[in-house]
C-alpha positions as CSV (number, residue, x, y, z in Angstrom):
1,X,107.7,99.0,62.5
2,X,110.1,100.3,65.0
3,X,113.5,98.9,65.6
4,X,112.4,97.7,69.1
5,X,109.7,95.6,67.5
6,X,112.2,93.8,65.2
7,X,113.3,90.4,66.6
8,X,116.5,88.7,65.8
9,X,116.1,85.5,63.8
10,X,118.8,83.0,64.5
11,X,120.3,80.8,61.8
12,X,120.3,77.1,62.2
13,X,123.4,74.9,62.0
14,X,122.5,73.7,58.5
15,X,121.9,77.3,57.3
16,X,125.3,78.4,58.7
17,X,127.1,75.5,57.1
18,X,125.4,76.1,53.7
19,X,126.2,79.8,54.0
20,X,129.9,79.1,54.7
21,X,130.1,76.7,51.7
22,X,128.3,79.2,49.4
23,X,130.2,82.2,50.6
24,X,133.6,80.6,50.3
25,X,132.8,79.1,46.9
26,X,131.6,82.5,45.5
27,X,134.6,84.4,47.0
28,X,137.2,81.8,45.9
29,X,135.8,81.8,42.3
30,X,136.0,85.6,42.4
31,X,139.7,85.5,43.6
32,X,140.4,82.9,40.8
33,X,139.2,85.4,38.2
34,X,141.2,88.2,39.8
35,X,144.3,86.0,39.5
36,X,143.7,85.3,35.8
37,X,143.5,89.1,35.3
38,X,147.0,89.6,36.6
39,X,145.8,92.1,39.1
40,X,145.5,92.0,42.9
41,X,142.7,92.8,45.3
42,X,142.6,94.1,48.9
43,X,142.8,92.5,52.3
44,X,144.8,89.4,53.2
45,X,143.5,87.8,50.0
46,X,145.3,90.5,48.0
47,X,148.4,90.3,50.3
48,X,148.6,86.5,49.6
49,X,148.3,87.2,45.9
50,X,151.2,89.7,46.1
51,X,153.4,87.2,48.0
52,X,152.4,84.6,45.4
53,X,154.0,86.6,42.7
54,X,157.3,86.4,44.5
55,X,157.1,82.9,46.2
56,X,156.3,79.7,44.4
57,X,153.7,78.3,46.9
58,X,150.1,77.4,46.5
59,X,147.8,80.4,47.0
60,X,145.6,78.5,49.5
61,X,148.6,77.8,51.7
62,X,149.8,81.4,51.5
63,X,146.3,82.7,52.3
64,X,146.1,80.5,55.4
65,X,149.6,81.5,56.7
66,X,148.9,85.3,56.2
67,X,145.7,84.9,58.3
68,X,147.3,83.2,61.3
69,X,148.1,86.4,63.2
70,X,144.6,87.7,63.0
71,X,143.2,84.7,64.9
72,X,144.4,86.3,68.1
73,X,142.3,89.4,67.3
74,X,139.3,87.2,66.4
75,X,139.4,85.4,69.7
76,X,139.9,88.5,71.8
77,X,137.3,90.7,70.1
78,X,134.8,88.4,68.5
79,X,134.8,85.3,70.6
80,X,135.5,81.6,70.0
81,X,132.3,81.1,68.0
82,X,133.3,83.6,65.4
83,X,136.8,82.3,65.3
84,X,135.8,78.7,64.8
85,X,133.4,79.8,61.9
86,X,136.2,81.9,60.4
87,X,138.7,79.1,60.7
88,X,136.4,76.7,58.9
89,X,135.7,79.3,56.2
90,X,139.4,79.9,55.7
91,X,140.0,76.2,55.4
92,X,137.3,75.6,52.9
93,X,138.3,78.8,50.9
94,X,141.9,77.6,50.8
95,X,140.8,74.2,49.4
96,X,138.5,75.8,46.8
97,X,141.2,78.1,45.6
98,X,143.3,75.1,44.8
99,X,140.4,73.3,43.1
100,X,139.4,76.0,40.6
101,X,142.7,76.0,38.6
102,X,142.4,72.2,38.3
103,X,138.8,72.2,37.1
104,X,139.3,75.3,34.9
105,X,142.9,74.7,33.6
106,X,142.6,77.1,30.6
107,X,140.6,80.3,30.7
108,X,140.9,83.3,28.5
109,X,139.0,86.3,30.0
110,X,139.5,90.0,29.3
111,X,141.5,91.4,32.3
112,X,139.1,94.2,32.9
113,X,136.1,91.9,33.0
114,X,137.9,89.3,35.1
115,X,139.0,91.9,37.7
116,X,135.7,93.6,38.1
117,X,133.6,90.4,38.0
118,X,136.1,88.7,40.3
119,X,135.9,91.4,42.9
120,X,132.2,91.6,42.7
121,X,131.9,87.9,43.4
122,X,134.4,88.2,46.2
123,X,132.4,90.9,47.8
124,X,129.2,88.9,47.5
125,X,130.9,85.9,49.1
126,X,132.2,87.9,52.0
127,X,128.7,89.4,52.5
128,X,127.2,85.9,52.9
129,X,129.9,85.0,55.4
130,X,129.5,88.3,57.4
131,X,125.8,87.6,57.8
132,X,126.5,84.2,59.3
133,X,129.0,85.4,61.9
134,X,132.0,84.4,59.9
135,X,134.7,85.9,57.6
136,X,137.8,85.1,55.7
137,X,140.0,86.5,58.5
138,X,142.6,89.2,58.2
139,X,141.3,92.6,57.4
140,X,137.7,91.3,57.5
141,X,138.1,90.7,61.2
142,X,139.6,94.2,61.8
143,X,136.9,95.9,59.7
144,X,134.1,94.1,61.6
145,X,135.6,95.0,65.0
146,X,135.9,98.7,64.0
147,X,132.3,98.7,62.8
148,X,131.0,97.2,66.0
149,X,133.1,99.4,68.3
150,X,133.2,102.7,66.4
151,X,130.1,102.5,64.1
152,X,132.1,102.9,60.9
153,X,130.9,100.7,58.1
154,X,133.1,97.6,57.6
155,X,133.2,98.2,53.8
156,X,134.7,101.7,54.2
157,X,137.2,100.5,56.8
158,X,138.3,97.7,54.6
159,X,138.5,99.9,51.6
160,X,141.0,102.2,53.4
161,X,143.1,99.1,54.3
162,X,142.9,97.8,50.8
163,X,144.3,101.1,49.4
164,X,147.6,100.2,51.2
165,X,147.7,96.7,49.6
166,X,147.0,98.1,46.1
167,X,149.7,100.8,46.7
168,X,152.2,98.2,47.6
169,X,151.3,96.2,44.4
170,X,153.3,98.8,42.4
171,X,156.3,96.7,43.2
172,X,154.9,93.6,41.6
173,X,152.5,94.5,38.8
174,X,152.3,97.1,36.0
175,X,150.7,100.6,36.5
176,X,147.7,99.5,34.4
177,X,147.2,96.5,36.6
178,X,147.5,98.6,39.8
179,X,144.8,101.0,38.5
180,X,142.6,98.0,37.6
181,X,143.3,96.6,41.0
182,X,142.2,99.8,42.7
183,X,138.9,99.9,40.8
184,X,138.3,96.2,41.6
185,X,138.9,96.8,45.3
186,X,136.4,99.7,45.2
187,X,133.8,97.3,43.6
188,X,134.4,94.7,46.3
189,X,134.1,97.1,49.2
190,X,131.1,99.0,47.8
191,X,129.2,95.7,48.0
192,X,130.0,95.4,51.7
193,X,129.5,99.1,52.5
194,X,126.1,99.3,50.9
195,X,124.8,95.9,52.2
196,X,126.5,95.3,55.6
197,X,126.0,98.0,58.2
198,X,124.8,98.1,61.8
199,X,121.0,97.5,62.1
200,X,120.6,96.5,58.4
201,X,120.4,92.7,59.0
202,X,118.9,91.0,62.0
203,X,119.9,87.4,61.4
204,X,122.5,85.9,63.7
């Protein structure tokens, strides 16, 4: 079947809402595991984690604040529909990141397992959101805009940005944690690069 013969299948409102709930839950659970490992991850999620090491504020609040500047880019380049979906996703994600520590107050997981599994889950959660015209803001928005305008895969674009976050983490965590953070960021972005590319998915 040629590409011209492929029709775009639109998601319904119920499908989008369920996808936002599912994507944010999976991603937030992944970030919770990353936190327990004492490492960081990329994007604004990783930036919020780094700030959290220095400032005693809830992670959900920090994540929301870090994302505020990117809303301007979302409106200008992706439109109000995308921005509203992303705003809802960030709000739900922020609430869920505060819920996990309450529901799982004590957890003992090997840092390597927690970091790799957490980043894998975060990547899967972001993939769900991307495919329903949403994101968790920040670098997600920038990576999607670059993919649409320049044809570069969002996963690779975000991976380059994540390198900067992981590099900065040298100031807050140990060298071992930085190395583990870098591997985890690669895992997250490989999920996106291999599964979210132009023409691969026709839902909207």
